[in-house]
N, C-alpha and C positions, 0 to 999 in steps of 0.2 A: 795179906792184905793187898790190895793190886793199885799201882800207882800208873797215873794217867801221864800222859805227855806232857803236860800242863806242869808236872811236878818237876820236870829239869826247869822250869820256872821261876822255881819259889828262890826266891832272893830277898836279901837285905844289904846294906852298906853298914860296911865295919871298920869305916875310915873317917877322918873329922874334915877332910877334906873334899870340897867338891870336884877338884878334877880327880880324883884318886877313882879306883878303877870299882865296877860292883861285883863283885864275890856273890857267892850263892850258898846259900844254909837255909833249914827251913826257920819258917816266919815265927816260931816257937819257941826259938831257941834263948838263951840266956843272953844275949847281945842282943837279943831286937828291943828288950825292954829298957835298954839306953837309948840305942837309934831315934827311938819315937818319945824319946822324956819329953824333947822339949819342943817349941817352933823351929827354935834356932839347927837343931839337929833335924828337924824334918825337911830345913831349907835344904838341907845338903842329901838329902833321900830325892826331893823335887831335882836338883842340878844334875845330881848325878845319874836317876833317871833319864833325863835329857839326852847327857853324853851318853850314854846307853842307846839310846836311838838312833841316835845319830855315829857313833865315833865305835862301833864294833864290828872286828873284823871278824867277819866266821872265814873268808878267804877273801885275796885281794878283790875277786869279784864281785864281791858281797858287803859293801864295806856301809855299814848299817841302813839306816833307812832308804837311803839313795839308791839300794840297788830294786828296793821299790819301784822308784821311778826311771832305773835305766829299763827295767825288764818291760814295765807299761809300754814303754816309748819304743823298744826292740820287736813289738809283737804290732805296731799299728801299722798306720800307711807310709810313714815319709822319712823313716831314717832304713837306709839301706846299711846294715851290718855286713861289716866284712867279714872274709872268712878266716882270716888266720886270729883273731884275737874277740873276750868281750864275750858278748851275750847271746853269741850265736845259735845256741841250742834254745833258745825262748824265741828268737828269729825265724827258726824253726818251724814252732811247737808243738817239739820235742819233747822239752824241757817241762812246763809247769805241768801238764797233766799228769808227770811220774809222779807217784807219792814215795817215790824211793829217792830222787833228785835230792842233793845235796840244796840245792838254793831253795825250794821246796822246802825242806826242814830248817830251813837259817829264817827265813823270814816269817814263818808260824811263830817258831822260838822267839822271834826278835819281835813280834806285837806283844805274846802273850808275856813275857818277862815284864814291860811296861805296866800291862792292865794289870799283871799285880801287884807291880808297886804302888800304881795307882788306888788300888784297892786298900790298900796297907792305909796309905796315908789319908784316903778321906774316911776309914774307921777309927784311925786313931790319934787322930789329930785332935778331937776336941776334948781326949784326956791330958795330952798335953800342956808342958807348964808354959806359960807365954799369954799375950792378948789375945785377945778376940777380934780384931781387926787383922792380927798373921794369922789367926787359923783359918776368918773367911779366904784371906787370897791365898794360903797352901792351898786349901781345900776346893778354889776356884781353877788351880792350876792343875789339880790331880784330876779332875772332873773335866775339864776341855781336854785332856793329854787321853784321857781313857777316851773319847767321844769319840779324839781323831783314830785310834785305836781300830775301833770297831768301825767307824765309817768305813777307812780301809778294809777289813775284813766283810764288809758287806757290799763294796764296791769290786774286791778281786776272787771271792767264794762263791759268786752265786750272779745267777741272769740279773738285769732288771726291775728294781723294786715295782716297776710299773709293766712288766709281763706278768709278775707272779710275787705278789706281798707277802704268800704263804708257801713260797718257797723255804726250802729249810737249808740252812748256812752253816754256820758256824756253834759254838757253846759259846754260852754268854759266863760269863765269872762276875761276879758284882763283890763277894765276899774275899777276904786275904783267905789263899791255900796255905793250907796245914798238909801232915802224914795223912792225917786222915780224910784230908776230902776226897770225894767219892766225884767221878768224871761226867759232865754233865753231856745229858742228849744236845746235838744241834737243834739252835732256835732259828724260828722264821725269820725270814729279813722284816718283818712288820713288827717283832720283839724288840729286834737290833736296834731297827731305826726309833723303836721307842726309846729304849735308852739314851742313844745319842741323841735324840733333843732334850731330853731331860736334863741329860748331862749339860750341854752348851748352854740351855734355859736359867739352870740351877749357876755356873758359872759366871754367866751375861749377869744375874746379881751381886754375886759374891766378888764379882771382879771391876763392880759399878766407877767405883772411885779410885780404882788402880792404875798409878804412872809409873808405868815399866822402867827398869833403866836400861834395860836394852832390848833389841826387835827378836831375840832369841825369845823372849817370855812372852805369855801368853796373855793379853790384854780384851777389852771388849772389842775394839775390833778386828782381833784372831776372831776371837769367837762370833761375831757378825760375819765373816768370811767363812768360818766351818758350818755355820749355819746354812749360808746362802748355798754352798756345795751340799747339803743334804735337801735343804728345800728342792734342788734342782734335781737331785735325783728319785727323789719319791713324785714327781710333777706335780708342786705346788709352786708352779708361775711366779704369781704375784709375791709371795713370802721370801720367794730367793732371791727378786728384783728389789725389795724390800730390805731384803738383809745386803745385798751387795753393794747395796747405795749408802748404808751405814759403813760397813768393813772401806770404802776405800775413800770416805773422806779426811782430806786434809793430806792423802799419796798423791802427789799430780804426777800427771805421766811424763817420763823421763823424755829430754830432748833426743837428739840426733845423734847428737856428739856422746852421748852416756851408753844410748843403745851400742855403737861400736865397742865399749869399752870392757866389754867380755861376760857380763854379767855373770861377774862374782866378787861382789863387794855387798852387802847388807843397810853400808850405807847410799843404796840408790834410792832415790826419791821416792821411787813404785813401790819398792820392797816394802809389805806391811810385817813380812815374817819371815826369818830365816835363820839358817844355823850359821852363827861366827867359829872362825876358822885358823888356828894362830900358828907357829913356827910350832910350839910344843903341845898342842890339839887340833892335828889336820888329818886326821882319817878318813874324814867324809871329801876331803881333797881328790883324792884318789878317784874319786869318779872324774874329776876333768880328764885323765888321762882314756877313758873312752871318747866325753862328750868334742873335747879340744881338740881340733883336726889341722891346727894350724901352727901354732909353736913349737919352738923345737925343742921343747924340756919333757912336751906329752909322748907317751912311748905307744899307748895301743892305734890312736886314727881311727879308732870303727866306728862310730855313729856320723857313718857318710848321708849325704841327703839322697834321697831318689830324686833325679834329675827332672819328672815330670810332679814336685813338686816345687820347685824354681819355678813352671809356667805359672803356679798361684799368683805370684807375683807381678804388678806393674813397674815397669822399669822406673818411675819416679818413685818409687816405696824406696825407702829409706833401709830395709832391709833387703832388700836386692841387689847391694852391695857386696852382701857377707856373704855370696857364692863366689866359687873358684872353682875352676877342675883343677884337678892335682897333677901335677907334672915330674913330681919324686920317683924313683924308682921305688918298684914295687906299688904304689900306690898310682901308675900314670891311669887317669881317664875318670877317677873317683871326683865326687861334687863335692869338695868342701863348703858347707855352712858353718860361716865362723864367729856362729853367736857365743860363744862360753870360749875363753879364753884363762890360762891361767895368771895369775898376778905375777912378777920377776921373781918373787920367790920360790915360786912352784906349789902355791895352794890358794884355793878360791871359796867362797863361800859359799854356803848353799840356800839357793832361793826355794822357799815352799811359799809364799802368798804373794802375788802382783795384785797394785790396783787394777794391772791393766786388762787380769783374769776379773775382777768384780764387774768394770766397763762392761767385760762379753755376758757374764750371767744377768746382769742386767735387761743386755738387749734380748739375749734369748728369753728369760721369764718373762718381758711385755711383749715380744712377740708368740709367744705360745697363750698369753693371755688376751691375744686379738689388741693391746694396746699400741698400735704401730707406729703414731706417733712419736710415743717416747722411745720405741726397743730402736729405730730411725735416728735418733737424737744419742742415742747410746753408744752404736755403732761408730756412725760419723764424729764422735768428739774422736773417740781411738781412732780411726782410718785416719782423719786431720793431724793426728799427730805426727803418725806413721809416714806423712804426703801423700797418702797413696789418695786414689780416686773414690770420690763419696757415693754412697749410695745412693741411687735413685732408682723411684718404682721399675724403672728399663732397662734396667740392669741384671734383674734377677728377682728369682724370690729370696723374699725378705730371711728365711731360715733356716734359705743352705748358704745364705751369705754369709751370716753369724758362722755358722757352724764353719765352715771353710775359716773364715778371720781366725778364728779358736786355733786351728790346723796349724795356721801360718803364725800366729803369737806365741802359743804354749807351747811350743815346737823343744822338743826336749827337758819341761820339766815334770813330765811324768802323765801325760795326761791323756795319752792318744788311746790305750786299751780302756782303760776305763770310761771314757766316751764312747768307744764301739759299744763297750756293752752297756752303757746307760742309754744309749737312743736307740737301741735294738738293729743295731747294721754293722752290713758285714766291712772284714778288711778289703781292701784296693788296690791291690798291686798288680804290676805289669812289667814283663822286661823290657831293658833299654831296646826295641829291634825296630829297624824301618819294616817299612809293612811286608816285604818279600823276607823277612827273618834275617839280615843281615845286619851286623850289628852298628850302631850310630857313630858317627866319626865326631868327634871332639877338637877344639882346639888347648894343647895344651903348654905352659913353657917350663922348659927343664931347667935343673938346678945351676946350669952352667950359661942360662940364657938362650938355648937353642926352639924355636918354639915348632912343633909340628903337631901331625892330626893324630892321634889315638880310638881305638874303641873307647866308647862311652860307656860307665860299668854303673848297673842302675841295680832292681832287685834280683837277685838271682833265685828266691822262693819265691813262688805267685800260685801257689796252692797249699793244701794242708798235707800233711806226710805220707797219708792214703790216697795221695792222686788225685781229692775231691776239687770242687772249686772252692772258694771260700765262701761262708753263710752267715747270715746273722745267725746271731742265737748259738752259736756251734761252740759243745764241748769241749773245744782245743782252746779254749777263750778261758777259759775257768780254773783257777790253781786250782791243784788238787790237796786234799789236803793226809798230812803224811802218815805214812805208812805205821811210823810209832805210834800215833793216835789213835789210829783204826785197830792195831792190835792192842794198847794198854788202859783203851776207853770202852769197857763194854758196854757201856749206856750211849756211846755214842750218833747211834741210830735206833734209838728205841722212841716212842711217841712220847 
């Protein structure tokens, strides 16, 4: 019997507390009959699966799903990753094309484990003891979470749906896996997006009357947000805008004061969906060691901003004041963008979805659909909240304004590479140098108060590993399928 790499993902919960760790076991094990016996137990599966997605350490550089976000941002335009720590191999485009790289294996395992557990919930919950209402809620949560995983696979493991919807991507598994499960061939983007839409539409119905107790749980507005992302990827512009408008309802844009507090609290008025961290459950907080470049408790300080990114902001913009040239020894001349900050106890909640993103999806959807007035209204509502000059027809091409605003607003939230793939654009980086090739000098303040000029630090990688210029639709952007899956799944590349 041949085992595919996904068999590593066969698991179930063997505990009764949602805070306990997921264990691996074949889904046909004896304990399985108890785990899926009641809706109360299946609630534990859902809770545990969410925690597995977020709080699994593969390494310190791979703290659960946040590793996807950090990888995407490191491979984009506006994060100048320092040489010492963090996602430097992703930043150089050497890592994610390497099928043997540890992060490549980790991210694949993470998503397919979650998919397998949601498959078990979807197929077993109807036979469980409990009310029909509870069964619908659990199935709705599972379908939405499965759609989220497949949307990520579609976003990073193949080029844009709009480039070629028939392109083969990754295998689809919708049944619980057992020891007898045979590996599936790669499915087309069209098949994956069909599954995602079906799951999200089902979830929208199943969760219609659900009032969630916490923002990490999935409700209809989270589902609408995921639909907005999906439609945007597919080029269904008006549907994307409509879903985004539904998703943001009731989530006000944050104040200037809230923007400066560090993007670390799920209680933020803009956050539609996020992962809560506590003193006991805080693995995902490790990501702040990369993002937080100003708190004394941060360790890596590796996600500095490209100095040219700062030039996108008007000085009146509330976000502009978050920039600061670093004067610390060993970091002199790097540009801090102080958007993310640890809480005082060195933890921080993880943002998954904000209303600002939905305003931008609505703006882009309407703009691409030719509904210019609505697009400008969406864009300028966000701009007004950020105290930056409003868009007028004289200030540039509308769509370009919206895409630049996405870069400015969603920096550090995991959209950099997926947006480049989605829009079929090229990575854009250039070294921080004068026209004569000499370093640009910047003024910094050292810890002892000395003000001095130093060389400004920007991008150190400005082309692909083969020495060629960045280009659109490059294979360097696409995440590799792990070598284990290639070797253990003989059906992977079969038609």
